[in-house]
N, C-alpha and C positions, 0 to 999 in steps of 0.2 A: 634498406638491407641492401648493399651490393651483388652482384649475381657470385664475385669470388666466394663471399660466407656462405650464399646459398648453397653453393656446391660442394664446398665444405663439408657443411651439414646436414648432407644427402639431401634438400630440401628439392635440387634438381638434379639433374643427371645429362653427362654428356652424351651423345650416340649418334653416329656416324652420319653423314650425308645422307638422306636417302630421296631421290629426286622423283619418288612414287607416291613419298608420303607430301612432301611439297604439292606435290599434282594434284592431290585427294585435297587437299586442305584448301586450293585457290581455287577447286571445282566446287567445294562446300561453300566458300565463299559467294560465289557467284552464282550458286541458286539462293541463297538466302536472299540475295538482293533481289533476284525476282521475286522469289515468293513476297516481299516486302512492295515490291510494286503491284503486285496482285491488290494483296491486302489493302493497302491505299486505294486503289481505284476502287476496292470492292467497298470503300468507306468505313474499313475497321482498321483507325490510326496510330491505335494501341498496338496491334501485334504489329504493324508496319513499320511501327516506334522499335518495336523489342528485334524485330529482324534485321533492324540497319543497325542496331547496335551489336548484336551477334557479327553481323558478316560485318564489322570493323574489323572487331575482335579476332575472327579466323583470317580477316586478307593477312593479317599482321604476324598470323604463327608460322608458317613459312620463313618468315626472313630469322625466324627464333633456328628454326632450324639448320640456318647457316652461319650463326655465332659459333666463332670459334674462340 
């Protein structure tokens, strides 16, 4: 499904660019990356992998907020 269709069907909504929201998302991504490193050092590889996956997703979120 294309983004225009998602917007038309109201699965997605356009919101104004909010720099505070972008900064918040980037801060959360950095936190998740640091937590993943700690988990890996402690030998909890499953949790480290999960946190890395979340970090990758969250790190991309701010760029969706810039999309127009």
